[in-house]
Each structure stands twice: as structure tokens, then as C-alpha cells.
C-alpha positions in Angstrom: 127.9 90.2 143.8 129.0 91.6 140.5 131.6 94.3 140.5 131.4 97.0 138.0 133.6 99.7 136.9 132.2 103.2 136.1 134.8 105.4 134.0 132.9 108.8 134.2 134.2 112.2 134.7 131.2 114.2 135.6 130.6 113.6 139.2 127.1 114.0 139.5 126.4 111.3 136.5 128.9 108.9 138.4 126.8 109.3 141.5 123.6 108.6 139.8 124.7 105.6 138.4 126.6 104.5 141.5 123.5 105.1 143.6 121.3 103.1 141.3 123.3 100.1 140.8 124.2 99.7 144.1 120.3 99.9 145.0 120.1 97.0 142.8 122.8 94.8 144.5 125.7 95.9 142.5 129.1 96.6 143.9 130.6 99.7 142.1 133.9 101.6 141.5 134.5 104.8 139.8 137.4 106.2 137.9 137.5 109.8 136.2 139.8 109.2 133.4 140.9 107.1 130.8 144.3 106.0 132.2 142.7 104.7 135.5 140.2 103.0 133.6 142.6 101.0 131.6 144.7 100.2 134.9 141.8 99.1 137.0 140.1 97.1 133.9 143.2 95.3 133.4 144.2 94.4 136.9 141.2 94.0 139.0 138.4 91.7 138.6 135.0 93.7 137.3 132.3 92.0 135.6 131.3 95.0 133.6 132.7 98.3 132.5 130.5 101.4 132.0 132.7 103.5 129.7 132.1 107.5 128.9 133.9 108.5 125.6 134.7 111.9 126.8 137.2 111.3 129.5 140.3 113.2 130.3 144.0 111.4 129.9 142.7 108.9 127.2 139.4 108.9 125.9 136.9 106.2 125.9 137.7 105.0 122.6 141.3 104.5 123.3 140.6 102.8 126.5 138.4 100.5 124.5 140.8 99.9 122.0 143.7 99.1 124.5 141.3 97.0 126.8 140.3 94.8 123.5 144.0 94.2 122.8 144.5 92.9 126.7 141.1 90.9 126.6 137.9 90.3 124.8 136.2 88.9 128.0 135.1 92.0 130.1 132.0 93.4 128.7 131.8 97.2 128.0 128.8 99.3 127.9 129.6 102.7 126.0 127.7 105.5 128.1 128.0 108.9 126.4 126.6 112.2 125.1 128.0 111.5 121.7 125.1 109.7 120.4 125.4 110.0 116.5 125.6 107.2 114.3 129.0 107.4 113.5 129.9 107.5 117.5 127.8 104.5 117.7 129.6 102.7 115.0 132.9 103.7 116.2 132.2 102.3 119.7 131.2 98.9 118.2 134.0 98.7 115.7 136.4 99.3 118.7 134.8 96.5 120.7 131.9 97.9 122.7 129.3 95.0 123.7 126.5 98.0 124.2 125.7 101.6 123.7 123.6 104.1 125.7 123.3 107.8 124.8 123.4 110.4 127.5 120.8 111.6 128.9 119.4 108.0 129.8 116.7 106.8 131.9 117.9 104.6 134.9 115.9 101.9 133.8 117.4 101.7 130.3 121.0 101.4 131.7 119.9 98.8 134.1 118.3 96.7 131.3 121.7 96.8 129.5 123.8 96.0 132.6 121.3 93.1 133.3 121.8 91.9 129.7 125.5 91.9 130.0 125.9 90.0 133.3 125.2 86.5 134.0 122.5 85.7 136.6 
């Protein structure tokens, strides 16, 4: 079973993502700030990180930049309300594997998750 780390500070959105992913057989863990996201992503075994940009402590771009200094291996999907072209470009520049703007349909997220994870 693949473990997915969800870095999302909005409880309602985090619960929506967790519930849907668990229903499809994924094991999930949620953190609500950038400092915990970095700590968990660099010390525990996750198959994927779903990363919001607007996190307290350290924003998602800082998390992504620090994570990429540590490892290139962990796939990261940025899931954010910042859906401008410059935000998308910045996410990829800092090492994101994929990007999804909020609001989103769960099936769109699931498709992106399945694309990043091996069968």
C-alpha cells in the first residue's frame, strides 16, 4: 500500500483528500504546516507528497525547494488555490512533478496521483 503525505492547512480540504484516497486503497497522513511537511518527507517513507503552497511556517515553495535539496526521488504534486501561470511555473521550477489548482474534482486528483505512483 502506498503512503501519501498530505501537506494541507485547511482541515476540510485535507479530510476530503484523505477520505477519497483511503477509499481507493492509499494510506495517508496529513500535516498542517511546512515545517512538519519537511520533517516527515525527509525522515519517513512516503510514495508521494501532495503539497499546498499556502502553508504556515514555511510555504509550499520553500518546502519543495528544501525537499529537492534532500531528494529528487519523492514525487510532489502541488495542490493549491494559486492557479496563475506564474504560480504553476514557479512550482515546476522548484521541482514539482505535477500541479493541480483548487477547486478541483477528486477524480482529477486521483488521476494525477495514479500517474505518479507505480502500480
